[in-house]
Jmol script that loads the backbone (N, CA, C; Angstrom):
load data "model"
ATOM      1  N   UNK A   1     127.791 189.802 260.499  1.00  0.00           N
ATOM      2  CA  UNK A   1     126.465 190.377 260.481  1.00  0.00           C
ATOM      3  C   UNK A   1     125.977 190.482 259.042  1.00  0.00           C
ATOM      4  N   UNK A   2     124.781 189.988 258.760  1.00  0.00           N
ATOM      5  CA  UNK A   2     124.189 190.023 257.436  1.00  0.00           C
ATOM      6  C   UNK A   2     123.507 191.362 257.201  1.00  0.00           C
ATOM      7  N   UNK A   3     123.744 191.928 256.040  1.00  0.00           N
ATOM      8  CA  UNK A   3     123.128 193.196 255.712  1.00  0.00           C
ATOM      9  C   UNK A   3     122.364 193.062 254.408  1.00  0.00           C
ATOM     10  N   UNK A   4     121.084 193.413 254.437  1.00  0.00           N
ATOM     11  CA  UNK A   4     120.264 193.346 253.238  1.00  0.00           C
ATOM     12  C   UNK A   4     120.710 194.357 252.210  1.00  0.00           C
ATOM     13  N   UNK A   5     120.476 194.033 250.965  1.00  0.00           N
ATOM     14  CA  UNK A   5     120.727 194.959 249.859  1.00  0.00           C
ATOM     15  C   UNK A   5     119.778 196.137 249.977  1.00  0.00           C
ATOM     16  N   UNK A   6     120.243 197.359 249.760  1.00  0.00           N
ATOM     17  CA  UNK A   6     119.352 198.516 249.827  1.00  0.00           C
ATOM     18  C   UNK A   6     118.171 198.334 248.862  1.00  0.00           C
ATOM     19  N   UNK A   7     116.962 198.607 249.340  1.00  0.00           N
ATOM     20  CA  UNK A   7     115.776 198.306 248.565  1.00  0.00           C
ATOM     21  C   UNK A   7     115.110 199.544 247.962  1.00  0.00           C
ATOM     22  N   UNK A   8     115.343 200.697 248.541  1.00  0.00           N
ATOM     23  CA  UNK A   8     114.645 201.891 248.058  1.00  0.00           C
ATOM     24  C   UNK A   8     115.621 203.033 247.818  1.00  0.00           C
ATOM     25  N   UNK A   9     115.127 204.073 247.186  1.00  0.00           N
ATOM     26  CA  UNK A   9     115.941 205.271 246.992  1.00  0.00           C
ATOM     27  C   UNK A   9     116.325 205.882 248.330  1.00  0.00           C
ATOM     28  N   UNK A  10     115.460 205.732 249.321  1.00  0.00           N
ATOM     29  CA  UNK A  10     115.758 206.267 250.653  1.00  0.00           C
ATOM     30  C   UNK A  10     116.925 205.530 251.302  1.00  0.00           C
ATOM     31  N   UNK A  11     116.985 204.212 251.077  1.00  0.00           N
ATOM     32  CA  UNK A  11     118.098 203.426 251.591  1.00  0.00           C
ATOM     33  C   UNK A  11     119.412 203.919 250.980  1.00  0.00           C
ATOM     34  N   UNK A  12     119.416 204.107 249.677  1.00  0.00           N
ATOM     35  CA  UNK A  12     120.625 204.559 248.988  1.00  0.00           C
ATOM     36  C   UNK A  12     121.013 205.964 249.439  1.00  0.00           C
ATOM     37  N   UNK A  13     120.026 206.814 249.657  1.00  0.00           N
ATOM     38  CA  UNK A  13     120.284 208.163 250.139  1.00  0.00           C
ATOM     39  C   UNK A  13     120.951 208.125 251.527  1.00  0.00           C
ATOM     40  N   UNK A  14     120.415 207.309 252.428  1.00  0.00           N
ATOM     41  CA  UNK A  14     121.002 207.205 253.764  1.00  0.00           C
ATOM     42  C   UNK A  14     122.424 206.647 253.695  1.00  0.00           C
ATOM     43  N   UNK A  15     122.633 205.704 252.829  1.00  0.00           N
ATOM     44  CA  UNK A  15     123.976 205.155 252.640  1.00  0.00           C
ATOM     45  C   UNK A  15     124.929 206.227 252.117  1.00  0.00           C
ATOM     46  N   UNK A  16     124.442 207.022 251.178  1.00  0.00           N
ATOM     47  CA  UNK A  16     125.253 208.117 250.618  1.00  0.00           C
ATOM     48  C   UNK A  16     125.666 209.096 251.714  1.00  0.00           C
ATOM     49  N   UNK A  17     124.724 209.467 252.553  1.00  0.00           N
ATOM     50  CA  UNK A  17     125.020 210.414 253.648  1.00  0.00           C
ATOM     51  C   UNK A  17     126.070 209.815 254.587  1.00  0.00           C
ATOM     52  N   UNK A  18     125.973 208.518 254.882  1.00  0.00           N
ATOM     53  CA  UNK A  18     126.953 207.854 255.734  1.00  0.00           C
ATOM     54  C   UNK A  18     128.335 207.852 255.083  1.00  0.00           C
ATOM     55  N   UNK A  19     128.389 207.478 253.807  1.00  0.00           N
ATOM     56  CA  UNK A  19     129.677 207.516 253.096  1.00  0.00           C
ATOM     57  C   UNK A  19     130.282 208.919 253.127  1.00  0.00           C
ATOM     58  N   UNK A  20     129.450 209.898 252.891  1.00  0.00           N
ATOM     59  CA  UNK A  20     129.926 211.277 252.856  1.00  0.00           C
ATOM     60  C   UNK A  20     130.507 211.685 254.211  1.00  0.00           C
ATOM     61  N   UNK A  21     129.806 211.360 255.283  1.00  0.00           N
ATOM     62  CA  UNK A  21     130.299 211.689 256.621  1.00  0.00           C
ATOM     63  C   UNK A  21     131.634 211.020 256.922  1.00  0.00           C
ATOM     64  N   UNK A  22     131.844 209.839 256.335  1.00  0.00           N
ATOM     65  CA  UNK A  22     133.071 209.087 256.570  1.00  0.00           C
ATOM     66  C   UNK A  22     134.178 209.434 255.559  1.00  0.00           C
ATOM     67  N   UNK A  23     133.915 210.425 254.715  1.00  0.00           N
ATOM     68  CA  UNK A  23     134.922 210.862 253.748  1.00  0.00           C
ATOM     69  C   UNK A  23     135.067 209.969 252.547  1.00  0.00           C
ATOM     70  N   UNK A  24     134.150 209.069 252.328  1.00  0.00           N
ATOM     71  CA  UNK A  24     134.176 208.180 251.165  1.00  0.00           C
ATOM     72  C   UNK A  24     133.303 208.804 250.070  1.00  0.00           C
ATOM     73  N   UNK A  25     133.864 209.809 249.422  1.00  0.00           N
ATOM     74  CA  UNK A  25     133.075 210.644 248.523  1.00  0.00           C
ATOM     75  C   UNK A  25     132.670 209.935 247.230  1.00  0.00           C
ATOM     76  N   UNK A  26     133.532 209.106 246.678  1.00  0.00           N
ATOM     77  CA  UNK A  26     133.169 208.380 245.455  1.00  0.00           C
ATOM     78  C   UNK A  26     131.989 207.438 245.730  1.00  0.00           C
ATOM     79  N   UNK A  27     132.051 206.740 246.871  1.00  0.00           N
ATOM     80  CA  UNK A  27     130.976 205.847 247.233  1.00  0.00           C
ATOM     81  C   UNK A  27     129.682 206.633 247.486  1.00  0.00           C
ATOM     82  N   UNK A  28     129.817 207.813 248.087  1.00  0.00           N
ATOM     83  CA  UNK A  28     128.632 208.655 248.334  1.00  0.00           C
ATOM     84  C   UNK A  28     128.005 209.063 247.007  1.00  0.00           C
ATOM     85  N   UNK A  29     128.812 209.498 246.053  1.00  0.00           N
ATOM     86  CA  UNK A  29     128.262 209.900 244.758  1.00  0.00           C
ATOM     87  C   UNK A  29     127.583 208.717 244.061  1.00  0.00           C
ATOM     88  N   UNK A  30     128.156 207.542 244.187  1.00  0.00           N
ATOM     89  CA  UNK A  30     127.531 206.342 243.600  1.00  0.00           C
ATOM     90  C   UNK A  30     126.185 206.051 244.247  1.00  0.00           C
ATOM     91  N   UNK A  31     126.106 206.196 245.550  1.00  0.00           N
ATOM     92  CA  UNK A  31     124.858 205.925 246.257  1.00  0.00           C
ATOM     93  C   UNK A  31     123.788 206.983 245.938  1.00  0.00           C
ATOM     94  N   UNK A  32     124.205 208.256 245.844  1.00  0.00           N
ATOM     95  CA  UNK A  32     123.255 209.288 245.410  1.00  0.00           C
ATOM     96  C   UNK A  32     122.720 208.950 244.011  1.00  0.00           C
ATOM     97  N   UNK A  33     123.622 208.529 243.135  1.00  0.00           N
ATOM     98  CA  UNK A  33     123.224 208.180 241.773  1.00  0.00           C
ATOM     99  C   UNK A  33     122.249 207.007 241.764  1.00  0.00           C
ATOM    100  N   UNK A  34     122.459 206.039 242.618  1.00  0.00           N
ATOM    101  CA  UNK A  34     121.533 204.902 242.712  1.00  0.00           C
ATOM    102  C   UNK A  34     120.165 205.352 243.215  1.00  0.00           C
ATOM    103  N   UNK A  35     120.151 206.256 244.183  1.00  0.00           N
ATOM    104  CA  UNK A  35     118.876 206.789 244.679  1.00  0.00           C
ATOM    105  C   UNK A  35     118.138 207.518 243.555  1.00  0.00           C
ATOM    106  N   UNK A  36     118.862 208.302 242.801  1.00  0.00           N
ATOM    107  CA  UNK A  36     118.257 209.042 241.671  1.00  0.00           C
ATOM    108  C   UNK A  36     117.797 208.096 240.586  1.00  0.00           C
ATOM    109  N   UNK A  37     118.558 207.038 240.349  1.00  0.00           N
ATOM    110  CA  UNK A  37     118.167 206.050 239.340  1.00  0.00           C
ATOM    111  C   UNK A  37     116.838 205.405 239.726  1.00  0.00           C
ATOM    112  N   UNK A  38     116.646 205.172 241.006  1.00  0.00           N
ATOM    113  CA  UNK A  38     115.398 204.551 241.460  1.00  0.00           C
ATOM    114  C   UNK A  38     114.224 205.549 241.441  1.00  0.00           C
ATOM    115  N   UNK A  39     114.522 206.821 241.624  1.00  0.00           N
ATOM    116  CA  UNK A  39     113.477 207.868 241.621  1.00  0.00           C
ATOM    117  C   UNK A  39     114.089 209.153 241.081  1.00  0.00           C
ATOM    118  N   UNK A  40     113.895 209.400 239.802  1.00  0.00           N
ATOM    119  CA  UNK A  40     114.495 210.580 239.160  1.00  0.00           C
ATOM    120  C   UNK A  40     113.978 211.892 239.731  1.00  0.00           C
ATOM    121  N   UNK A  41     112.897 211.842 240.497  1.00  0.00           N
ATOM    122  CA  UNK A  41     112.316 213.045 241.085  1.00  0.00           C
ATOM    123  C   UNK A  41     112.638 213.176 242.577  1.00  0.00           C
ATOM    124  N   UNK A  42     113.659 212.489 243.031  1.00  0.00           N
ATOM    125  CA  UNK A  42     114.043 212.537 244.442  1.00  0.00           C
ATOM    126  C   UNK A  42     114.930 213.755 244.671  1.00  0.00           C
ATOM    127  N   UNK A  43     114.313 214.862 244.996  1.00  0.00           N
ATOM    128  CA  UNK A  43     115.005 216.161 245.068  1.00  0.00           C
ATOM    129  C   UNK A  43     116.133 216.173 246.104  1.00  0.00           C
ATOM    130  N   UNK A  44     115.951 215.511 247.246  1.00  0.00           N
ATOM    131  CA  UNK A  44     117.004 215.508 248.272  1.00  0.00           C
ATOM    132  C   UNK A  44     118.281 214.907 247.727  1.00  0.00           C
ATOM    133  N   UNK A  45     118.169 213.819 246.981  1.00  0.00           N
ATOM    134  CA  UNK A  45     119.361 213.170 246.413  1.00  0.00           C
ATOM    135  C   UNK A  45     120.036 214.093 245.411  1.00  0.00           C
ATOM    136  N   UNK A  46     119.256 214.772 244.575  1.00  0.00           N
ATOM    137  CA  UNK A  46     119.820 215.706 243.620  1.00  0.00           C
ATOM    138  C   UNK A  46     120.544 216.844 244.333  1.00  0.00           C
ATOM    139  N   UNK A  47     119.898 217.391 245.370  1.00  0.00           N
ATOM    140  CA  UNK A  47     120.463 218.530 246.083  1.00  0.00           C
ATOM    141  C   UNK A  47     121.781 218.168 246.775  1.00  0.00           C
ATOM    142  N   UNK A  48     121.772 217.084 247.528  1.00  0.00           N
ATOM    143  CA  UNK A  48     122.980 216.730 248.285  1.00  0.00           C
ATOM    144  C   UNK A  48     124.082 216.181 247.364  1.00  0.00           C
ATOM    145  N   UNK A  49     123.706 215.590 246.261  1.00  0.00           N
ATOM    146  CA  UNK A  49     124.718 215.179 245.272  1.00  0.00           C
ATOM    147  C   UNK A  49     125.373 216.443 244.699  1.00  0.00           C
ATOM    148  N   UNK A  50     124.567 217.469 244.457  1.00  0.00           N
ATOM    149  CA  UNK A  50     125.108 218.736 243.972  1.00  0.00           C
ATOM    150  C   UNK A  50     126.057 219.369 244.976  1.00  0.00           C
ATOM    151  N   UNK A  51     125.663 219.366 246.253  1.00  0.00           N
ATOM    152  CA  UNK A  51     126.546 219.915 247.292  1.00  0.00           C
ATOM    153  C   UNK A  51     127.873 219.172 247.338  1.00  0.00           C
ATOM    154  N   UNK A  52     127.818 217.859 247.211  1.00  0.00           N
ATOM    155  CA  UNK A  52     129.061 217.088 247.253  1.00  0.00           C
ATOM    156  C   UNK A  52     129.926 217.380 246.048  1.00  0.00           C
ATOM    157  N   UNK A  53     129.332 217.469 244.881  1.00  0.00           N
ATOM    158  CA  UNK A  53     130.110 217.832 243.689  1.00  0.00           C
ATOM    159  C   UNK A  53     130.748 219.203 243.890  1.00  0.00           C
ATOM    160  N   UNK A  54     130.012 220.134 244.487  1.00  0.00           N
ATOM    161  CA  UNK A  54     130.571 221.454 244.756  1.00  0.00           C
ATOM    162  C   UNK A  54     131.764 221.344 245.690  1.00  0.00           C
ATOM    163  N   UNK A  55     131.622 220.562 246.736  1.00  0.00           N
ATOM    164  CA  UNK A  55     132.699 220.368 247.702  1.00  0.00           C
ATOM    165  C   UNK A  55     133.951 219.810 247.038  1.00  0.00           C
ATOM    166  N   UNK A  56     133.734 218.957 246.041  1.00  0.00           N
ATOM    167  CA  UNK A  56     134.841 218.321 245.331  1.00  0.00           C
ATOM    168  C   UNK A  56     135.388 219.168 244.181  1.00  0.00           C
ATOM    169  N   UNK A  57     134.823 220.368 244.011  1.00  0.00           N
ATOM    170  CA  UNK A  57     135.288 221.248 242.945  1.00  0.00           C
ATOM    171  C   UNK A  57     134.787 220.886 241.573  1.00  0.00           C
ATOM    172  N   UNK A  58     133.777 220.037 241.514  1.00  0.00           N
ATOM    173  CA  UNK A  58     133.183 219.598 240.254  1.00  0.00           C
ATOM    174  C   UNK A  58     131.985 220.500 239.945  1.00  0.00           C
ATOM    175  N   UNK A  59     132.303 221.745 239.623  1.00  0.00           N
ATOM    176  CA  UNK A  59     131.284 222.783 239.559  1.00  0.00           C
ATOM    177  C   UNK A  59     130.221 222.573 238.491  1.00  0.00           C
ATOM    178  N   UNK A  60     130.599 222.111 237.337  1.00  0.00           N
ATOM    179  CA  UNK A  60     129.623 221.905 236.270  1.00  0.00           C
ATOM    180  C   UNK A  60     128.577 220.872 236.693  1.00  0.00           C
ATOM    181  N   UNK A  61     129.028 219.781 237.262  1.00  0.00           N
ATOM    182  CA  UNK A  61     128.108 218.735 237.721  1.00  0.00           C
ATOM    183  C   UNK A  61     127.284 219.235 238.908  1.00  0.00           C
ATOM    184  N   UNK A  62     127.891 220.027 239.778  1.00  0.00           N
ATOM    185  CA  UNK A  62     127.171 220.592 240.919  1.00  0.00           C
ATOM    186  C   UNK A  62     125.999 221.448 240.455  1.00  0.00           C
ATOM    187  N   UNK A  63     126.261 222.285 239.456  1.00  0.00           N
ATOM    188  CA  UNK A  63     125.203 223.162 238.926  1.00  0.00           C
ATOM    189  C   UNK A  63     124.110 222.315 238.283  1.00  0.00           C
ATOM    190  N   UNK A  64     124.475 221.307 237.538  1.00  0.00           N
ATOM    191  CA  UNK A  64     123.481 220.435 236.895  1.00  0.00           C
ATOM    192  C   UNK A  64     122.555 219.805 237.926  1.00  0.00           C
ATOM    193  N   UNK A  65     123.134 219.289 238.991  1.00  0.00           N
ATOM    194  CA  UNK A  65     122.339 218.659 240.041  1.00  0.00           C
ATOM    195  C   UNK A  65     121.475 219.686 240.771  1.00  0.00           C
ATOM    196  N   UNK A  66     122.050 220.849 241.042  1.00  0.00           N
ATOM    197  CA  UNK A  66     121.317 221.900 241.745  1.00  0.00           C
ATOM    198  C   UNK A  66     120.124 222.378 240.912  1.00  0.00           C
ATOM    199  N   UNK A  67     120.331 222.529 239.617  1.00  0.00           N
ATOM    200  CA  UNK A  67     119.235 222.955 238.758  1.00  0.00           C
ATOM    201  C   UNK A  67     118.118 221.928 238.729  1.00  0.00           C
ATOM    202  N   UNK A  68     118.477 220.662 238.744  1.00  0.00           N
ATOM    203  CA  UNK A  68     117.450 219.609 238.782  1.00  0.00           C
ATOM    204  C   UNK A  68     116.700 219.661 240.103  1.00  0.00           C
ATOM    205  N   UNK A  69     117.399 219.846 241.213  1.00  0.00           N
ATOM    206  CA  UNK A  69     116.745 219.933 242.519  1.00  0.00           C
ATOM    207  C   UNK A  69     115.797 221.133 242.548  1.00  0.00           C
ATOM    208  N   UNK A  70     116.218 222.237 241.979  1.00  0.00           N
ATOM    209  CA  UNK A  70     115.383 223.435 241.954  1.00  0.00           C
ATOM    210  C   UNK A  70     114.117 223.223 241.119  1.00  0.00           C
ATOM    211  N   UNK A  71     114.259 222.530 240.033  1.00  0.00           N
ATOM    212  CA  UNK A  71     113.108 222.236 239.192  1.00  0.00           C
ATOM    213  C   UNK A  71     112.089 221.388 239.969  1.00  0.00           C
ATOM    214  N   UNK A  72     112.583 220.474 240.758  1.00  0.00           N
ATOM    215  CA  UNK A  72     111.710 219.588 241.529  1.00  0.00           C
ATOM    216  C   UNK A  72     111.121 220.260 242.763  1.00  0.00           C
ATOM    217  N   UNK A  73     111.902 221.152 243.361  1.00  0.00           N
ATOM    218  CA  UNK A  73     111.489 221.827 244.613  1.00  0.00           C
ATOM    219  C   UNK A  73     111.753 223.335 244.507  1.00  0.00           C
ATOM    220  N   UNK A  74     110.897 224.050 243.793  1.00  0.00           N
ATOM    221  CA  UNK A  74     111.111 225.494 243.602  1.00  0.00           C
ATOM    222  C   UNK A  74     111.213 226.277 244.930  1.00  0.00           C
ATOM    223  N   UNK A  75     110.610 225.782 245.962  1.00  0.00           N
ATOM    224  CA  UNK A  75     110.674 226.497 247.255  1.00  0.00           C
ATOM    225  C   UNK A  75     112.064 226.449 247.876  1.00  0.00           C
ATOM    226  N   UNK A  76     112.947 225.636 247.357  1.00  0.00           N
ATOM    227  CA  UNK A  76     114.331 225.547 247.835  1.00  0.00           C
ATOM    228  C   UNK A  76     115.232 226.573 247.142  1.00  0.00           C
ATOM    229  N   UNK A  77     114.657 227.494 246.402  1.00  0.00           N
ATOM    230  CA  UNK A  77     115.451 228.385 245.556  1.00  0.00           C
ATOM    231  C   UNK A  77     116.613 229.073 246.298  1.00  0.00           C
ATOM    232  N   UNK A  78     116.365 229.568 247.498  1.00  0.00           N
ATOM    233  CA  UNK A  78     117.411 230.264 248.261  1.00  0.00           C
ATOM    234  C   UNK A  78     118.645 229.382 248.450  1.00  0.00           C
ATOM    235  N   UNK A  79     118.444 228.138 248.811  1.00  0.00           N
ATOM    236  CA  UNK A  79     119.548 227.227 249.075  1.00  0.00           C
ATOM    237  C   UNK A  79     120.211 226.744 247.781  1.00  0.00           C
ATOM    238  N   UNK A  80     119.403 226.444 246.801  1.00  0.00           N
ATOM    239  CA  UNK A  80     119.941 225.930 245.544  1.00  0.00           C
ATOM    240  C   UNK A  80     120.699 227.030 244.806  1.00  0.00           C
ATOM    241  N   UNK A  81     120.169 228.238 244.803  1.00  0.00           N
ATOM    242  CA  UNK A  81     120.838 229.337 244.120  1.00  0.00           C
ATOM    243  C   UNK A  81     122.229 229.589 244.700  1.00  0.00           C
ATOM    244  N   UNK A  82     122.398 229.335 245.971  1.00  0.00           N
ATOM    245  CA  UNK A  82     123.709 229.505 246.605  1.00  0.00           C
ATOM    246  C   UNK A  82     124.746 228.584 245.943  1.00  0.00           C
ATOM    247  N   UNK A  83     124.372 227.353 245.686  1.00  0.00           N
ATOM    248  CA  UNK A  83     125.275 226.411 245.004  1.00  0.00           C
ATOM    249  C   UNK A  83     125.608 226.941 243.610  1.00  0.00           C
ATOM    250  N   UNK A  84     124.574 227.317 242.884  1.00  0.00           N
ATOM    251  CA  UNK A  84     124.757 227.768 241.502  1.00  0.00           C
ATOM    252  C   UNK A  84     125.642 229.015 241.454  1.00  0.00           C
ATOM    253  N   UNK A  85     125.389 229.958 242.327  1.00  0.00           N
ATOM    254  CA  UNK A  85     126.174 231.202 242.338  1.00  0.00           C
ATOM    255  C   UNK A  85     127.629 230.939 242.737  1.00  0.00           C
ATOM    256  N   UNK A  86     127.850 230.132 243.750  1.00  0.00           N
ATOM    257  CA  UNK A  86     129.229 229.844 244.165  1.00  0.00           C
ATOM    258  C   UNK A  86     129.995 229.093 243.110  1.00  0.00           C
ATOM    259  N   UNK A  87     129.343 228.199 242.416  1.00  0.00           N
ATOM    260  CA  UNK A  87     130.028 227.446 241.355  1.00  0.00           C
ATOM    261  C   UNK A  87     130.308 228.316 240.143  1.00  0.00           C
ATOM    262  N   UNK A  88     129.464 229.280 239.911  1.00  0.00           N
ATOM    263  CA  UNK A  88     129.644 230.171 238.755  1.00  0.00           C
ATOM    264  C   UNK A  88     130.808 231.136 238.956  1.00  0.00           C
ATOM    265  N   UNK A  89     131.144 231.426 240.205  1.00  0.00           N
ATOM    266  CA  UNK A  89     132.258 232.350 240.518  1.00  0.00           C
ATOM    267  C   UNK A  89     133.618 231.713 240.304  1.00  0.00           C
ATOM    268  N   UNK A  90     133.673 230.421 240.272  1.00  0.00           N
ATOM    269  CA  UNK A  90     134.975 229.723 240.215  1.00  0.00           C
ATOM    270  C   UNK A  90     135.399 229.476 238.790  1.00  0.00           C
TER     271      UNK A  90
END
end "model"
wireframe off; spacefill off
backbone 0.3
color backbone group
């Protein structure tokens, strides 16, 4: 089966979510990064990349991503602050 190369940040985001669900975390982080590279203001990619870094115990990177997501989407403060607070406790 032929598969086209991902064309948009949304394609890379969907691929990242699939990798993450399948436990392929390095590939997920790479796909989130590609989505962000295509659109630096893609808040969903920043947020979920931050959550994955948190899950992997990479707290400094998780906070960096969460802060970027919060800057882009201030209305997400409740959810983003949870990442920041949990990472700060560790």
